[in-house]
ZAMARGU-4260 file (C-alpha; in steps of 0.2 Angstrom, whole numbers, plus 5000, padded with zeros to 4 digits):
<rodrens>
0) 4984/5019/4960 | 4969/5019/4949 | 4963/5002/4954 | 4965/5007/4972 | 4955/5023/4970
5) 4941/5014/4961 | 4940/5000/4974 | 4939/5013/4988 | 4925/5022/4979 | 4916/5005/4977
10) 4918/5001/4995 | 4912/5019/5001 | 4897/5018/4989 | 4892/5000/4993 | 4897/4996/5011
15) 4890/5002/5027 | 4904/5007/5040 | 4910/4993/5051 | 4897/4980/5044 | 4905/4965/5037
20) 4900/4957/5021 | 4905/4939/5019 | 4915/4936/5003 | 4922/4919/5007 | 4928/4910/5022
25) 4941/4920/5030 | 4937/4936/5020 | 4925/4950/5022 | 4922/4967/5015 | 4921/4978/5030
30) 4922/4997/5027 | 4934/5006/5039 | 4943/5022/5040 | 4961/5024/5046 | 4967/5041/5053
35) 4984/5035/5056 | 4997/5024/5048 | 4999/5005/5047 | 4988/4996/5060 | 4981/5013/5065
40) 4997/5019/5072 | 4995/5037/5079 | 4976/5037/5074 | 4970/5046/5089 | 4983/5060/5089
45) 4972/5075/5084 | 4975/5077/5066 | 4993/5082/5064 | 4997/5064/5058 | 4987/5067/5042
50) 5000/5080/5036 | 5015/5071/5043 | 5011/5055/5034 | 5006/5064/5019 | 5022/5073/5019
55) 5032/5058/5023 | 5024/5048/5009 | 5027/5062/4996 | 5046/5063/5001 | 5048/5044/5000
60) 5039/5045/4983 | 5051/5058/4977 | 5066/5046/4983 | 5058/5032/4973 | 5055/5042/4958
65) 5074/5047/4958 | 5079/5029/4961 | 5068/5023/4947 | 5075/5037/4935 | 5093/5030/4938
70) 5088/5012/4934 | 5091/5005/4916 | 5075/5005/4906 | 5065/4989/4906 | 5053/4980/4917
75) 5064/4972/4930 | 5059/4965/4947 | 5066/4981/4955 | 5056/4992/4943 | 5040/4983/4947
80) 5043/4984/4965 | 5046/5003/4965 | 5031/5006/4954 | 5020/4996/4966 | 5026/5005/4981
85) 5024/5022/4972 | 5006/5018/4966 | 5001/5012/4983 | 5009/5026/4993 | 5001/5039/4981
90) 4984/5030/4982 | 4984/5032/5001 | 4991/5050/5000 | 4976/5055/4989 | 4964/5048/5003
95) 4974/5057/5017 | 4974/5074/5007 | 4956/5073/5001 | 4947/5065/5016 | 4959/5066/5031
100) 4959/5047/5032 | 4963/5031/5022 | 4948/5020/5017 | 4951/5002/5020 | 4939/4987/5017
105) 4948/4971/5015 | 4945/4961/5031 | 4955/4944/5032 | 4951/4934/5048 | 4954/4917/5055
110) 4941/4912/5069 | 4939/4927/5079 | 4956/4934/5075 | 4956/4948/5062 | 4971/4955/5053
115) 4971/4974/5051 | 4958/4979/5038 | 4968/4985/5023 | 4966/4991/5004 | 4973/4988/4987
120) 4986/5002/4990 | 4992/4992/5005 | 4993/4976/4995 | 5003/4985/4981 | 5015/4992/4994
125) 5018/4975/5003 | 5020/4966/4986 | 5032/4980/4980 | 5042/4979/4996 | 5043/4960/4994
130) 5049/4962/4976 | 5063/4974/4980 | 5069/4962/4994 | 5069/4948/4981 | 5078/4958/4969
135) 5091/4963/4981 | 5095/4946/4988 | 5092/4935/4973 | 5091/4944/4956 | 5105/4956/4958
140) 5118/4943/4966 | 5114/4931/4951 | 5117/4945/4939 | 5133/4950/4947 | 5139/4932/4947
145) 5135/4931/4928 | 5144/4947/4924 | 5160/4942/4934 | 5161/4924/4928
</rodrens>
């Protein structure tokens, strides 16, 4: 969450809106603002989505905090995944509540095709979700197998 907010501050302070800055092949820093959800879903809906997505993220965060509180103490794949999702969700909620939009600046592209511009919070959410899936399908079955036999 802190890294997300620091990088967004850097992007807003150093980049010009919609002007790409080449970092390396296939990667630009490009300041963009997202008023909707992922891939600018519902971005042009008049503003209600700001509160809807903020509320939804806060509810999901509470669910993840409860889930986290019920897990055994320790740094497991599941705990890392939940924490990454929480940090990313809260990082984007801070943007929505303070600015009414999410600041994005990482622009991955191949040729003329550009992936949706994203930020550190989005990466944390994606990696966290992947860790939860990995935990559920690979780590937990292995632990269950070891317990039973």
